[in-house]
Backbone atoms as SQL, in Angstrom:
CREATE TABLE atoms (id INTEGER PRIMARY KEY, chain TEXT, resi INTEGER, resn TEXT, atom TEXT, x REAL, y REAL, z REAL);
INSERT INTO atoms VALUES
  (1, 'A', 1, 'UNK', 'N', 0.810, -1.216, -0.034),
  (2, 'A', 1, 'UNK', 'CA', 0.000, 0.007, 0.105),
  (3, 'A', 1, 'UNK', 'C', 1.002, 1.282, -0.038),
  (4, 'A', 2, 'UNK', 'N', 0.644, 2.145, -0.941),
  (5, 'A', 2, 'UNK', 'CA', 1.337, 3.381, -1.087),
  (6, 'A', 2, 'UNK', 'C', 1.103, 4.426, -0.038),
  (7, 'A', 3, 'UNK', 'N', 2.092, 5.168, 0.517),
  (8, 'A', 3, 'UNK', 'CA', 1.637, 6.164, 1.353),
  (9, 'A', 3, 'UNK', 'C', 1.033, 7.324, 0.686),
  (10, 'A', 4, 'UNK', 'N', 0.871, 7.231, -0.616),
  (11, 'A', 4, 'UNK', 'CA', 0.418, 8.331, -1.594),
  (12, 'A', 4, 'UNK', 'C', -1.048, 8.055, -1.989),
  (13, 'A', 5, 'UNK', 'N', -1.816, 7.997, -0.905),
  (14, 'A', 5, 'UNK', 'CA', -3.303, 7.624, -1.179),
  (15, 'A', 5, 'UNK', 'C', -3.982, 8.888, -1.505),
  (16, 'A', 6, 'UNK', 'N', -5.245, 8.830, -1.956),
  (17, 'A', 6, 'UNK', 'CA', -5.866, 9.784, -2.135),
  (18, 'A', 6, 'UNK', 'C', -6.490, 10.323, -0.761),
  (19, 'A', 7, 'UNK', 'N', -7.274, 11.526, -0.798),
  (20, 'A', 7, 'UNK', 'CA', -7.949, 11.737, 0.535),
  (21, 'A', 7, 'UNK', 'C', -8.999, 11.017, 0.835),
  (22, 'A', 8, 'UNK', 'N', -9.929, 10.370, -0.177),
  (23, 'A', 8, 'UNK', 'CA', -10.880, 9.450, 0.171),
  (24, 'A', 8, 'UNK', 'C', -10.301, 8.168, 0.849),
  (25, 'A', 9, 'UNK', 'N', -9.153, 7.708, 0.234),
  (26, 'A', 9, 'UNK', 'CA', -8.601, 6.389, 0.739),
  (27, 'A', 9, 'UNK', 'C', -7.938, 6.616, 2.108),
  (28, 'A', 10, 'UNK', 'N', -7.418, 7.745, 2.305),
  (29, 'A', 10, 'UNK', 'CA', -6.902, 7.913, 3.727),
  (30, 'A', 10, 'UNK', 'C', -8.222, 8.026, 4.742),
  (31, 'A', 11, 'UNK', 'N', -9.307, 8.621, 4.433),
  (32, 'A', 11, 'UNK', 'CA', -10.414, 8.605, 5.250),
  (33, 'A', 11, 'UNK', 'C', -10.653, 7.198, 5.444),
  (34, 'A', 12, 'UNK', 'N', -10.602, 6.258, 4.515),
  (35, 'A', 12, 'UNK', 'CA', -10.917, 4.860, 4.583),
  (36, 'A', 12, 'UNK', 'C', -10.086, 4.130, 5.620),
  (37, 'A', 13, 'UNK', 'N', -8.759, 4.598, 5.467),
  (38, 'A', 13, 'UNK', 'CA', -7.695, 3.973, 6.360),
  (39, 'A', 13, 'UNK', 'C', -7.939, 4.336, 8.020),
  (40, 'A', 14, 'UNK', 'N', -8.210, 5.736, 8.072),
  (41, 'A', 14, 'UNK', 'CA', -8.496, 6.336, 9.373),
  (42, 'A', 14, 'UNK', 'C', -9.553, 5.519, 9.980),
  (43, 'A', 15, 'UNK', 'N', -10.746, 5.257, 9.203),
  (44, 'A', 15, 'UNK', 'CA', -11.989, 4.744, 9.592),
  (45, 'A', 15, 'UNK', 'C', -11.591, 3.140, 10.197),
  (46, 'A', 16, 'UNK', 'N', -10.659, 2.555, 9.397),
  (47, 'A', 16, 'UNK', 'CA', -10.257, 1.231, 9.850),
  (48, 'A', 16, 'UNK', 'C', -9.530, 1.344, 11.100),
  (49, 'A', 17, 'UNK', 'N', -8.517, 2.301, 11.138),
  (50, 'A', 17, 'UNK', 'CA', -7.866, 2.391, 12.348),
  (51, 'A', 17, 'UNK', 'C', -8.791, 2.664, 13.548),
  (52, 'A', 18, 'UNK', 'N', -9.814, 3.414, 13.568),
  (53, 'A', 18, 'UNK', 'CA', -10.751, 3.720, 14.733),
  (54, 'A', 18, 'UNK', 'C', -11.396, 2.538, 15.100),
  (55, 'A', 19, 'UNK', 'N', -11.666, 1.486, 13.938),
  (56, 'A', 19, 'UNK', 'CA', -12.433, 0.474, 14.270),
  (57, 'A', 19, 'UNK', 'C', -11.829, -0.778, 15.009),
  (58, 'A', 20, 'UNK', 'N', -10.404, -0.680, 15.022),
  (59, 'A', 20, 'UNK', 'CA', -9.648, -1.548, 15.707),
  (60, 'A', 20, 'UNK', 'C', -9.492, -1.565, 17.192),
  (61, 'A', 21, 'UNK', 'N', -9.464, -2.930, 17.715),
  (62, 'A', 21, 'UNK', 'CA', -9.498, -2.890, 19.372),
  (63, 'A', 21, 'UNK', 'C', -8.141, -2.136, 19.781),
  (64, 'A', 22, 'UNK', 'N', -8.562, -1.356, 20.808),
  (65, 'A', 22, 'UNK', 'CA', -7.399, -0.804, 21.510),
  (66, 'A', 22, 'UNK', 'C', -7.202, 0.671, 21.166),
  (67, 'A', 23, 'UNK', 'N', -8.111, 1.124, 20.039),
  (68, 'A', 23, 'UNK', 'CA', -7.854, 2.308, 19.580),
  (69, 'A', 23, 'UNK', 'C', -7.761, 3.509, 20.654),
  (70, 'A', 24, 'UNK', 'N', -6.544, 4.431, 20.656),
  (71, 'A', 24, 'UNK', 'CA', -6.573, 5.550, 21.516),
  (72, 'A', 24, 'UNK', 'C', -6.835, 6.796, 20.926),
  (73, 'A', 25, 'UNK', 'N', -7.836, 7.642, 21.049),
  (74, 'A', 25, 'UNK', 'CA', -8.400, 8.830, 20.622),
  (75, 'A', 25, 'UNK', 'C', -7.515, 9.853, 21.033),
  (76, 'A', 26, 'UNK', 'N', -6.928, 10.713, 19.996),
  (77, 'A', 26, 'UNK', 'CA', -6.148, 11.934, 20.239),
  (78, 'A', 26, 'UNK', 'C', -4.665, 11.589, 20.395),
  (79, 'A', 27, 'UNK', 'N', -4.177, 10.471, 20.087),
  (80, 'A', 27, 'UNK', 'CA', -2.577, 10.348, 20.210),
  (81, 'A', 27, 'UNK', 'C', -1.967, 11.097, 19.088),
  (82, 'A', 28, 'UNK', 'N', -0.779, 11.364, 19.341),
  (83, 'A', 28, 'UNK', 'CA', -0.108, 12.067, 18.173),
  (84, 'A', 28, 'UNK', 'C', 0.032, 11.423, 16.949),
  (85, 'A', 29, 'UNK', 'N', 0.496, 9.974, 17.142),
  (86, 'A', 29, 'UNK', 'CA', 0.407, 9.072, 16.021),
  (87, 'A', 29, 'UNK', 'C', -0.604, 8.123, 16.149),
  (88, 'A', 30, 'UNK', 'N', -1.220, 7.466, 15.209),
  (89, 'A', 30, 'UNK', 'CA', -2.267, 6.500, 15.510),
  (90, 'A', 30, 'UNK', 'C', -1.570, 5.486, 16.536),
  (91, 'A', 31, 'UNK', 'N', -2.497, 5.123, 17.435),
  (92, 'A', 31, 'UNK', 'CA', -1.876, 4.206, 18.522),
  (93, 'A', 31, 'UNK', 'C', -3.026, 3.394, 18.895),
  (94, 'A', 32, 'UNK', 'N', -2.644, 2.276, 19.594),
  (95, 'A', 32, 'UNK', 'CA', -3.560, 1.359, 20.033),
  (96, 'A', 32, 'UNK', 'C', -3.003, 0.679, 21.313),
  (97, 'A', 33, 'UNK', 'N', -3.808, 0.494, 22.327),
  (98, 'A', 33, 'UNK', 'CA', -3.614, -0.087, 23.738),
  (99, 'A', 33, 'UNK', 'C', -2.744, 0.829, 24.503),
  (100, 'A', 34, 'UNK', 'N', -1.700, 1.592, 24.026),
  (101, 'A', 34, 'UNK', 'CA', -0.947, 2.294, 24.875),
  (102, 'A', 34, 'UNK', 'C', -0.046, 3.213, 24.029),
  (103, 'A', 35, 'UNK', 'N', 0.641, 4.092, 24.633),
  (104, 'A', 35, 'UNK', 'CA', 1.628, 4.859, 23.863),
  (105, 'A', 35, 'UNK', 'C', 3.035, 4.239, 23.787),
  (106, 'A', 36, 'UNK', 'N', 3.694, 4.776, 22.913),
  (107, 'A', 36, 'UNK', 'CA', 5.266, 4.160, 22.645),
  (108, 'A', 36, 'UNK', 'C', 6.109, 4.044, 23.874),
  (109, 'A', 37, 'UNK', 'N', 5.906, 5.040, 24.611),
  (110, 'A', 37, 'UNK', 'CA', 6.628, 5.109, 26.012),
  (111, 'A', 37, 'UNK', 'C', 6.244, 4.404, 27.242),
  (112, 'A', 38, 'UNK', 'N', 5.148, 3.641, 26.919),
  (113, 'A', 38, 'UNK', 'CA', 4.424, 2.913, 27.941),
  (114, 'A', 38, 'UNK', 'C', 3.665, 1.620, 27.472),
  (115, 'A', 39, 'UNK', 'N', 4.411, 0.525, 27.302),
  (116, 'A', 39, 'UNK', 'CA', 3.891, -0.807, 26.681),
  (117, 'A', 39, 'UNK', 'C', 2.982, -1.241, 27.692),
  (118, 'A', 40, 'UNK', 'N', 1.895, -2.039, 27.056),
  (119, 'A', 40, 'UNK', 'CA', 1.849, -2.483, 25.596),
  (120, 'A', 40, 'UNK', 'C', 1.444, -1.341, 24.677),
  (121, 'A', 41, 'UNK', 'N', 1.920, -1.384, 23.387),
  (122, 'A', 41, 'UNK', 'CA', 1.422, -0.520, 22.440),
  (123, 'A', 41, 'UNK', 'C', 1.549, -1.115, 20.968),
  (124, 'A', 42, 'UNK', 'N', 0.632, -0.519, 20.172),
  (125, 'A', 42, 'UNK', 'CA', 0.889, -0.683, 18.753),
  (126, 'A', 42, 'UNK', 'C', 0.757, 0.775, 18.238),
  (127, 'A', 43, 'UNK', 'N', 1.542, 1.048, 17.172),
  (128, 'A', 43, 'UNK', 'CA', 1.504, 2.398, 16.437),
  (129, 'A', 43, 'UNK', 'C', 1.951, 2.249, 15.090),
  (130, 'A', 44, 'UNK', 'N', 1.736, 3.175, 14.261),
  (131, 'A', 44, 'UNK', 'CA', 1.919, 3.169, 12.907),
  (132, 'A', 44, 'UNK', 'C', 2.527, 4.510, 12.308),
  (133, 'A', 45, 'UNK', 'N', 3.431, 4.359, 11.304),
  (134, 'A', 45, 'UNK', 'CA', 3.954, 5.701, 10.794),
  (135, 'A', 45, 'UNK', 'C', 3.770, 5.364, 9.162),
  (136, 'A', 46, 'UNK', 'N', 3.892, 6.461, 8.464),
  (137, 'A', 46, 'UNK', 'CA', 3.833, 6.413, 7.147),
  (138, 'A', 46, 'UNK', 'C', 5.137, 6.498, 6.529),
  (139, 'A', 47, 'UNK', 'N', 5.676, 5.385, 5.814),
  (140, 'A', 47, 'UNK', 'CA', 7.176, 5.418, 5.253),
  (141, 'A', 47, 'UNK', 'C', 6.807, 5.591, 3.604),
  (142, 'A', 48, 'UNK', 'N', 8.093, 5.669, 3.059),
  (143, 'A', 48, 'UNK', 'CA', 7.904, 5.672, 1.521),
  (144, 'A', 48, 'UNK', 'C', 7.602, 4.357, 0.938),
  (145, 'A', 49, 'UNK', 'N', 7.679, 3.158, 1.570),
  (146, 'A', 49, 'UNK', 'CA', 7.216, 1.816, 1.175),
  (147, 'A', 49, 'UNK', 'C', 5.870, 1.674, 1.619),
  (148, 'A', 50, 'UNK', 'N', 5.214, 2.360, 2.385),
  (149, 'A', 50, 'UNK', 'CA', 3.844, 1.998, 2.870),
  (150, 'A', 50, 'UNK', 'C', 3.668, 2.285, 4.300),
  (151, 'A', 51, 'UNK', 'N', 2.741, 1.692, 5.025),
  (152, 'A', 51, 'UNK', 'CA', 2.484, 1.767, 6.357),
  (153, 'A', 51, 'UNK', 'C', 3.532, 1.025, 7.189),
  (154, 'A', 52, 'UNK', 'N', 4.039, 1.586, 8.305),
  (155, 'A', 52, 'UNK', 'CA', 5.044, 0.752, 8.903),
  (156, 'A', 52, 'UNK', 'C', 4.403, 0.768, 10.285),
  (157, 'A', 53, 'UNK', 'N', 3.783, -0.545, 10.795),
  (158, 'A', 53, 'UNK', 'CA', 3.292, -0.871, 12.073),
  (159, 'A', 53, 'UNK', 'C', 4.374, -1.405, 13.010),
  (160, 'A', 54, 'UNK', 'N', 4.467, -1.003, 14.364),
  (161, 'A', 54, 'UNK', 'CA', 5.549, -1.443, 15.164),
  (162, 'A', 54, 'UNK', 'C', 4.692, -1.504, 16.595),
  (163, 'A', 55, 'UNK', 'N', 5.262, -2.459, 17.465),
  (164, 'A', 55, 'UNK', 'CA', 4.631, -2.762, 18.577),
  (165, 'A', 55, 'UNK', 'C', 5.543, -3.402, 19.678),
  (166, 'A', 56, 'UNK', 'N', 4.905, -3.267, 20.926),
  (167, 'A', 56, 'UNK', 'CA', 5.534, -3.858, 22.026),
  (168, 'A', 56, 'UNK', 'C', 4.226, -4.693, 22.748),
  (169, 'A', 57, 'UNK', 'N', 3.811, -5.635, 22.179),
  (170, 'A', 57, 'UNK', 'CA', 2.612, -6.323, 22.793),
  (171, 'A', 57, 'UNK', 'C', 2.964, -7.897, 22.679),
  (172, 'A', 58, 'UNK', 'N', 1.994, -8.726, 23.355),
  (173, 'A', 58, 'UNK', 'CA', 2.244, -10.314, 23.306),
  (174, 'A', 58, 'UNK', 'C', 2.309, -10.525, 21.940),
  (175, 'A', 59, 'UNK', 'N', 3.151, -11.434, 21.459),
  (176, 'A', 59, 'UNK', 'CA', 3.262, -11.952, 20.167),
  (177, 'A', 59, 'UNK', 'C', 1.760, -12.593, 19.490),
  (178, 'A', 60, 'UNK', 'N', 1.143, -13.192, 20.414),
  (179, 'A', 60, 'UNK', 'CA', -0.210, -13.696, 19.837),
  (180, 'A', 60, 'UNK', 'C', -1.101, -12.574, 19.645),
  (181, 'A', 61, 'UNK', 'N', -1.112, -11.602, 20.355),
  (182, 'A', 61, 'UNK', 'CA', -1.885, -10.225, 20.005),
  (183, 'A', 61, 'UNK', 'C', -1.460, -9.746, 18.802),
  (184, 'A', 62, 'UNK', 'N', -0.162, -9.495, 18.641),
  (185, 'A', 62, 'UNK', 'CA', 0.334, -8.731, 17.725),
  (186, 'A', 62, 'UNK', 'C', -0.057, -9.544, 16.219),
  (187, 'A', 63, 'UNK', 'N', 0.094, -10.914, 16.108),
  (188, 'A', 63, 'UNK', 'CA', -0.361, -11.836, 15.109),
  (189, 'A', 63, 'UNK', 'C', -1.847, -11.436, 14.722),
  (190, 'A', 64, 'UNK', 'N', -2.555, -11.630, 15.689),
  (191, 'A', 64, 'UNK', 'CA', -4.077, -11.645, 15.434),
  (192, 'A', 64, 'UNK', 'C', -4.618, -10.176, 15.105),
  (193, 'A', 65, 'UNK', 'N', -4.012, -9.233, 15.822),
  (194, 'A', 65, 'UNK', 'CA', -4.257, -7.850, 15.477),
  (195, 'A', 65, 'UNK', 'C', -3.937, -7.428, 14.018),
  (196, 'A', 66, 'UNK', 'N', -2.649, -7.751, 13.598),
  (197, 'A', 66, 'UNK', 'CA', -2.109, -7.407, 12.355),
  (198, 'A', 66, 'UNK', 'C', -3.000, -8.139, 11.294),
  (199, 'A', 67, 'UNK', 'N', -3.235, -9.322, 11.514),
  (200, 'A', 67, 'UNK', 'CA', -4.032, -10.064, 10.513),
  (201, 'A', 67, 'UNK', 'C', -5.419, -9.538, 10.343),
  (202, 'A', 68, 'UNK', 'N', -5.994, -8.885, 11.444),
  (203, 'A', 68, 'UNK', 'CA', -7.479, -8.246, 11.277),
  (204, 'A', 68, 'UNK', 'C', -7.224, -6.942, 10.516),
  (205, 'A', 69, 'UNK', 'N', -6.268, -6.100, 10.903),
  (206, 'A', 69, 'UNK', 'CA', -6.264, -4.769, 10.236),
  (207, 'A', 69, 'UNK', 'C', -5.809, -4.880, 8.773),
  (208, 'A', 70, 'UNK', 'N', -5.048, -5.914, 8.434),
  (209, 'A', 70, 'UNK', 'CA', -4.650, -6.197, 6.930),
  (210, 'A', 70, 'UNK', 'C', -6.014, -6.442, 6.215),
  (211, 'A', 71, 'UNK', 'N', -6.706, -7.476, 6.807),
  (212, 'A', 71, 'UNK', 'CA', -7.925, -7.783, 6.132),
  (213, 'A', 71, 'UNK', 'C', -8.941, -6.590, 6.089),
  (214, 'A', 72, 'UNK', 'N', -9.116, -5.868, 7.168),
  (215, 'A', 72, 'UNK', 'CA', -9.994, -4.702, 7.103),
  (216, 'A', 72, 'UNK', 'C', -9.535, -3.545, 6.068),
  (217, 'A', 73, 'UNK', 'N', -8.164, -3.362, 5.870),
  (218, 'A', 73, 'UNK', 'CA', -7.727, -2.413, 4.983),
  (219, 'A', 73, 'UNK', 'C', -7.772, -2.819, 3.511),
  (220, 'A', 74, 'UNK', 'N', -7.723, -4.271, 3.276),
  (221, 'A', 74, 'UNK', 'CA', -8.058, -4.795, 1.989),
  (222, 'A', 74, 'UNK', 'C', -9.327, -4.568, 1.759),
  (223, 'A', 75, 'UNK', 'N', -10.274, -4.877, 2.450),
  (224, 'A', 75, 'UNK', 'CA', -11.634, -4.787, 2.177),
  (225, 'A', 75, 'UNK', 'C', -12.013, -3.282, 2.007),
  (226, 'A', 76, 'UNK', 'N', -11.538, -2.399, 2.730),
  (227, 'A', 76, 'UNK', 'CA', -11.789, -0.895, 2.745),
  (228, 'A', 76, 'UNK', 'C', -11.201, -0.309, 1.342),
  (229, 'A', 77, 'UNK', 'N', -10.024, -0.715, 1.000),
  (230, 'A', 77, 'UNK', 'CA', -9.343, -0.029, -0.183),
  (231, 'A', 77, 'UNK', 'C', -9.475, -0.799, -1.573),
  (232, 'A', 78, 'UNK', 'N', -9.906, -2.028, -1.255),
  (233, 'A', 78, 'UNK', 'CA', -10.007, -2.804, -2.576),
  (234, 'A', 78, 'UNK', 'C', -8.762, -3.201, -3.256),
  (235, 'A', 79, 'UNK', 'N', -7.645, -3.293, -2.436),
  (236, 'A', 79, 'UNK', 'CA', -6.288, -3.578, -2.816),
  (237, 'A', 79, 'UNK', 'C', -5.803, -4.643, -1.736),
  (238, 'A', 80, 'UNK', 'N', -4.992, -5.643, -2.042),
  (239, 'A', 80, 'UNK', 'CA', -4.293, -6.387, -1.156),
  (240, 'A', 80, 'UNK', 'C', -3.410, -5.753, -0.185),
  (241, 'A', 81, 'UNK', 'N', -3.654, -5.801, 1.084),
  (242, 'A', 81, 'UNK', 'CA', -2.866, -5.127, 2.023),
  (243, 'A', 81, 'UNK', 'C', -2.234, -6.350, 2.907),
  (244, 'A', 82, 'UNK', 'N', -0.937, -6.524, 2.995),
  (245, 'A', 82, 'UNK', 'CA', -0.231, -7.461, 3.849),
  (246, 'A', 82, 'UNK', 'C', 0.833, -6.860, 4.540),
  (247, 'A', 83, 'UNK', 'N', 1.349, -7.954, 5.471),
  (248, 'A', 83, 'UNK', 'CA', 2.624, -7.445, 6.265),
  (249, 'A', 83, 'UNK', 'C', 3.682, -8.147, 5.404),
  (250, 'A', 84, 'UNK', 'N', 4.616, -7.348, 5.144),
  (251, 'A', 84, 'UNK', 'CA', 5.831, -7.788, 4.302),
  (252, 'A', 84, 'UNK', 'C', 6.506, -8.837, 5.107),
  (253, 'A', 85, 'UNK', 'N', 6.790, -8.651, 6.332),
  (254, 'A', 85, 'UNK', 'CA', 7.559, -9.629, 7.172),
  (255, 'A', 85, 'UNK', 'C', 6.875, -10.812, 7.455),
  (256, 'A', 86, 'UNK', 'N', 5.483, -10.789, 7.412),
  (257, 'A', 86, 'UNK', 'CA', 4.669, -12.055, 7.877),
  (258, 'A', 86, 'UNK', 'C', 3.863, -12.729, 6.643),
  (259, 'A', 87, 'UNK', 'N', 4.255, -12.221, 5.504),
  (260, 'A', 87, 'UNK', 'CA', 3.462, -12.570, 4.293),
  (261, 'A', 87, 'UNK', 'C', 3.630, -14.112, 4.031),
  (262, 'A', 88, 'UNK', 'N', 4.563, -14.703, 4.547),
  (263, 'A', 88, 'UNK', 'CA', 4.734, -16.167, 4.347),
  (264, 'A', 88, 'UNK', 'C', 3.806, -16.976, 5.335),
  (265, 'A', 89, 'UNK', 'N', 3.542, -16.300, 6.377),
  (266, 'A', 89, 'UNK', 'CA', 2.876, -16.895, 7.673),
  (267, 'A', 89, 'UNK', 'C', 1.403, -16.482, 7.661),
  (268, 'A', 90, 'UNK', 'N', 1.118, -15.318, 7.072),
  (269, 'A', 90, 'UNK', 'CA', -0.479, -14.917, 7.132),
  (270, 'A', 90, 'UNK', 'C', -0.801, -14.431, 5.804),
  (271, 'A', 91, 'UNK', 'N', -2.066, -14.834, 5.477),
  (272, 'A', 91, 'UNK', 'CA', -2.591, -14.407, 4.092),
  (273, 'A', 91, 'UNK', 'C', -3.584, -13.325, 4.412),
  (274, 'A', 92, 'UNK', 'N', -3.366, -11.929, 3.991),
  (275, 'A', 92, 'UNK', 'CA', -4.137, -10.927, 4.293),
  (276, 'A', 92, 'UNK', 'C', -4.938, -10.615, 3.012);
């Protein structure tokens, strides 16, 4: 997924973000469960290659949460969204 999405596509991404378990309203970066300086947390940044999610949470939560957000983003945007590092393990 490109960081160069249209305004309409970014609105869909934001809606998916807000739908995810653990969403923290008003955080500087989109965040779930906690903030980066206070684990557990999940956060995301926009990089040249796409979205970069990073976390300090239980591995089982991370895998399931990332699977759900990939699936929801895929449905919302109509393009395949997957995690590059887990692509062999998870089909999003």
